[in-house]
Residue frames as qw, qx, qy, qz and C-alpha x, y, z in Angstrom:
[[0.433, -0.334, 0.732, -0.407, 10.17, 8.89, 7.15],
 [0.581, 0.068, -0.746, -0.319, 9.66, 5.19, 6.50],
 [0.559, -0.260, 0.558, -0.556, 7.38, 3.26, 8.84],
 [0.494, 0.096, -0.825, -0.255, 6.90, -0.51, 8.80],
 [0.494, -0.257, 0.501, -0.662, 4.20, -1.14, 11.40],
 [0.029, -0.049, -0.998, -0.030, 2.93, -4.60, 12.18],
 [0.003, -0.624, -0.766, 0.153, -0.45, -3.19, 13.21],
 [0.126, 0.363, 0.249, 0.889, -1.96, -0.12, 11.52],
 [0.416, -0.707, -0.455, -0.347, -4.66, 0.24, 14.16],
 [0.580, -0.312, -0.418, 0.625, -2.28, 1.20, 16.96],
 [0.078, -0.958, -0.267, 0.065, -3.21, 4.59, 18.44],
 [0.449, -0.651, 0.259, 0.555, 0.50, 5.56, 18.67],
 [0.450, 0.115, 0.610, 0.642, 0.97, 4.98, 14.94],
 [0.133, 0.785, 0.531, 0.289, -2.07, 7.07, 14.09],
 [0.287, -0.912, -0.076, 0.282, -0.76, 9.86, 16.34],
 [0.508, -0.367, 0.427, 0.652, 2.67, 9.73, 14.68],
 [0.344, 0.382, 0.630, 0.582, 1.09, 10.03, 11.24],
 [0.038, -0.907, -0.411, -0.090, -1.22, 12.86, 12.30],
 [0.391, -0.809, 0.092, 0.429, 1.71, 14.77, 13.83],
 [0.509, -0.132, 0.527, 0.667, 3.79, 14.25, 10.68],
 [0.403, 0.716, 0.193, -0.536, 1.00, 15.80, 8.58],
 [0.467, -0.101, 0.685, 0.551, 2.13, 14.01, 5.39],
 [0.380, 0.445, -0.231, -0.777, 1.31, 15.37, 1.95],
 [0.765, 0.251, -0.472, -0.359, 1.26, 11.84, 0.53],
 [0.634, -0.358, 0.666, -0.161, 1.35, 8.32, 1.93],
 [0.625, 0.393, -0.608, -0.294, 2.76, 5.49, -0.20],
 [0.702, -0.308, 0.573, -0.290, 2.09, 1.96, 0.98],
 [0.533, 0.306, -0.751, -0.241, 3.14, -1.50, -0.12],
 [0.324, -0.047, -0.928, 0.179, 1.62, -4.69, 1.27],
 [0.126, 0.386, 0.652, -0.640, -1.37, -2.89, 2.77],
 [0.009, 0.425, 0.640, 0.640, -4.70, -2.17, 1.13],
 [0.277, -0.467, -0.077, -0.836, -7.64, 0.09, 1.96],
 [0.742, -0.501, -0.387, -0.220, -9.24, -2.31, 4.47],
 [0.736, -0.210, -0.360, 0.533, -6.06, -2.24, 6.56],
 [0.266, 0.245, -0.095, 0.927, -5.57, 1.53, 6.46],
 [0.100, -0.644, -0.660, 0.374, -9.03, 2.61, 7.49],
 [0.216, 0.838, 0.378, 0.331, -10.84, 5.81, 6.51],
 [0.337, -0.914, 0.005, 0.227, -9.01, 8.05, 8.99],
 [0.540, -0.422, 0.455, 0.569, -5.58, 7.31, 7.54],
 [0.477, 0.426, 0.593, 0.490, -6.84, 7.49, 3.95],
 [0.061, 0.926, 0.315, 0.198, -8.12, 11.02, 4.54],
 [0.560, -0.685, -0.009, 0.467, -5.00, 12.24, 6.35],
 [0.435, -0.231, 0.352, 0.796, -2.60, 13.29, 3.52],
 [0.317, 0.636, 0.097, -0.697, -3.70, 16.18, 1.34],
 [0.387, 0.465, -0.591, -0.533, -2.60, 14.42, -1.87],
 [0.916, -0.002, -0.108, -0.386, -3.98, 11.04, -0.81],
 [0.621, -0.403, 0.672, 0.015, -2.53, 7.55, -0.51],
 [0.633, 0.489, -0.511, -0.316, -0.91, 5.39, -3.17],
 [0.839, -0.247, 0.479, -0.083, -0.58, 1.63, -3.00],
 [0.284, 0.589, -0.697, -0.295, 2.21, -0.17, -4.86],
 [0.901, -0.018, 0.383, -0.202, 1.47, -3.73, -5.96],
 [0.182, -0.546, 0.716, 0.395, 4.29, -5.79, -7.53],
 [0.429, 0.230, 0.838, 0.247, 2.30, -7.10, -10.49],
 [0.202, -0.020, -0.402, -0.893, 0.30, -6.03, -13.48],
 [0.357, 0.251, 0.732, -0.523, -3.13, -6.31, -11.90],
 [0.734, -0.378, 0.285, -0.487, -5.50, -8.03, -12.03],
 [0.786, 0.269, -0.547, -0.100, -3.63, -11.10, -13.26],
 [0.622, 0.029, -0.662, 0.416, -1.54, -11.75, -10.14],
 [0.433, -0.686, 0.056, -0.582, -3.56, -10.56, -7.20],
 [0.894, -0.404, -0.194, -0.016, -2.87, -11.72, -3.69],
 [0.566, -0.775, 0.253, 0.119, 0.13, -12.31, -1.49],
 [0.627, -0.330, 0.557, 0.432, 2.59, -13.85, -3.98],
 [0.591, 0.763, 0.083, -0.249, 2.43, -12.05, -7.34],
 [0.131, 0.757, -0.608, -0.199, 6.17, -12.25, -8.10],
 [0.361, -0.209, 0.908, 0.034, 6.50, -16.02, -7.54],
 [0.640, 0.477, 0.548, -0.252, 3.28, -16.52, -9.51],
 [0.475, 0.816, -0.176, -0.278, 4.65, -14.63, -12.51],
 [0.032, -0.605, 0.786, 0.127, 7.95, -16.52, -12.37],
 [0.494, -0.007, 0.861, -0.116, 6.29, -19.93, -12.02],
 [0.631, 0.607, 0.437, -0.206, 4.04, -19.17, -15.00],
 [0.625, 0.066, 0.432, 0.647, 7.00, -18.12, -17.16],
 [0.201, 0.933, 0.261, -0.146, 5.82, -14.56, -17.74],
 [0.641, 0.303, 0.129, 0.694, 8.05, -12.62, -20.12],
 [0.049, 0.483, -0.011, 0.874, 6.80, -9.27, -18.87],
 [0.421, -0.634, -0.609, 0.222, 5.69, -8.00, -15.50],
 [0.140, 0.535, -0.037, 0.833, 5.52, -4.69, -13.69],
 [0.133, -0.257, -0.629, 0.721, 4.19, -2.64, -10.80],
 [0.121, -0.684, -0.565, -0.446, 0.65, -1.34, -10.47],
 [0.112, -0.020, -0.376, 0.919, 0.14, 1.97, -8.69],
 [0.225, -0.617, -0.714, -0.241, -3.32, 2.44, -7.21],
 [0.096, -0.350, 0.219, -0.906, -4.74, 5.64, -5.73],
 [0.253, -0.355, -0.863, 0.255, -6.59, 4.68, -2.56],
 [0.239, -0.330, -0.027, -0.913, -9.74, 6.45, -1.50]]
């Protein structure tokens, strides 16, 4: 199931995730402060965050445009285990 919630604090969303009992949650565009400790502890294999850059060089909301504007020859995706 793919969810794209606007607000991660909604009780209905938290109920949906608890009822789904996921083994793993993969997120993009959300970090630990947005997920909260309850959601981080929910899946038995944890949560992974995908960030479209080779951190820490292009942190923030626009890593792809930043890499393009700076003429980077190489870029990638960083996978972070959230806890």
